[in-house]
C-alpha positions as CSV (number, residue, x, y, z in Angstrom):
1,Q,0.0,0.0,0.0
2,V,1.4,3.3,-1.1
3,Q,1.2,6.0,1.6
4,L,2.9,9.0,3.1
5,V,3.0,9.5,6.9
6,E,4.0,12.8,8.4
7,S,5.4,13.2,11.9
8,G,7.3,15.7,14.0
9,G,4.6,18.3,14.6
10,G,3.9,19.7,18.0
11,S,3.8,22.8,20.1
12,V,6.7,25.2,20.3
13,Q,7.3,28.8,21.3
14,A,8.1,31.5,18.8
15,G,11.8,31.3,17.8
16,G,11.9,27.6,18.3
17,S,12.5,24.8,15.8
18,L,10.8,21.6,14.7
19,R,11.7,19.0,12.1
20,L,8.8,17.4,10.2
21,S,9.2,14.0,8.5
22,C,7.4,12.6,5.5
23,A,8.0,8.9,5.4
24,A,6.9,6.9,2.3
25,S,5.9,3.3,2.3
26,G,5.0,1.1,-0.6
27,Y,7.2,2.9,-3.1
28,T,10.4,4.9,-3.3
29,L,10.7,8.6,-3.1
30,T,14.1,8.5,-4.8
31,G,14.0,10.8,-7.8
32,K,10.5,12.0,-7.1
33,T,9.1,15.4,-6.4
34,V,7.9,15.9,-2.8
35,A,6.2,19.0,-1.4
36,W,5.1,20.4,1.9
37,F,1.8,22.3,2.2
38,R,0.2,23.9,5.2
39,Q,-3.2,25.2,6.1
40,G,-3.6,27.5,9.0
41,P,-6.8,28.3,10.9
42,G,-9.1,30.3,8.6
43,K,-6.5,30.3,5.8
44,E,-6.2,28.7,2.4
45,R,-3.8,25.9,1.8
46,E,-0.4,27.1,0.6
47,G,2.7,25.5,-0.7
48,V,5.6,25.8,1.7
49,A,8.5,24.0,0.1
50,A,9.3,21.4,-2.5
51,I,12.2,19.3,-3.6
52,Y,11.9,18.4,-7.3
53,N,12.9,15.1,-8.9
54,G,15.1,13.9,-6.0
55,G,16.9,17.2,-5.4
56,A,17.5,18.7,-8.8
57,S,16.0,21.9,-7.5
58,T,14.0,23.2,-4.5
59,Y,11.3,25.8,-3.9
60,Y,10.4,27.8,-0.8
61,A,7.5,30.1,-0.2
62,E,8.7,33.7,0.5
63,S,7.2,33.5,3.9
64,V,9.6,30.7,4.9
65,K,12.8,31.4,2.9
66,G,15.8,31.4,5.1
67,R,14.0,29.7,8.0
68,F,12.8,26.4,6.5
69,T,14.9,23.7,4.8
70,I,13.6,20.8,2.8
71,S,15.9,17.7,2.5
72,Q,15.7,14.1,1.4
73,D,17.2,10.9,2.8
74,N,16.9,8.2,0.2
75,A,18.1,5.5,2.6
76,K,15.2,6.2,4.9
77,N,12.8,7.0,2.1
78,T,11.9,10.2,4.0
79,V,11.7,13.9,3.2
80,Y,12.3,16.3,6.0
81,L,11.2,19.9,6.6
82,Q,13.5,21.6,9.1
83,M,11.7,24.7,10.5
84,N,13.7,27.2,12.4
85,S,12.8,30.6,13.9
86,L,9.2,29.6,14.0
87,K,6.6,32.3,14.2
88,P,3.0,32.2,15.4
89,E,1.8,32.6,11.8
90,D,3.5,29.3,11.0
91,T,0.8,27.6,13.1
92,A,-1.0,25.2,10.7
93,M,-1.6,21.6,9.7
94,Y,1.3,20.6,7.6
95,Y,0.9,18.0,4.8
96,C,3.3,16.3,2.5
97,A,2.6,15.2,-1.1
98,A,4.7,13.3,-3.5
99,G,4.7,12.1,-7.1
100,M,4.6,8.5,-8.1
101,R,6.9,9.1,-11.0
102,T,9.6,11.5,-11.9
103,G,8.1,14.8,-12.8
104,Y,5.9,17.4,-11.2
105,V,2.6,15.7,-10.6
106,L,1.7,15.0,-7.0
107,D,-0.2,11.7,-6.6
108,V,0.1,10.7,-3.0
109,F,-0.9,12.8,0.0
110,G,-0.4,12.4,3.7
111,Q,-2.8,13.0,6.5
112,G,-0.9,15.9,8.1
113,T,0.8,16.9,11.3
114,L,-0.1,19.8,13.4
115,V,2.3,22.6,14.3
116,T,1.4,25.2,16.9
117,V,3.6,28.1,17.6
118,S,2.9,30.3,20.6
119,S,4.0,33.8,21.1
């Protein structure tokens, strides 16, 4: 069964850090595109970061540039989102999504992990 499972969310004070994990099972993330999205209370879902085709390039939303880092560990079949200097506005449910094939289409979605940042 192909699935993505996010973990690492929690509650942290402003200025703190968290590392989110997106672990795949049932297929390999190697060479695929993986993205992190978030949806805060009363907000629309937004793309936060992406790693394309196994690391050929990355994308960060302006709101997280310089604070968040996306990385991939092929041996663990996991993509990480390191989040530093967290702000209350980073509070959201964070989801990962990945493609089944090389390219830019996202086919598989996780259930999300909640991040709460208090001031």
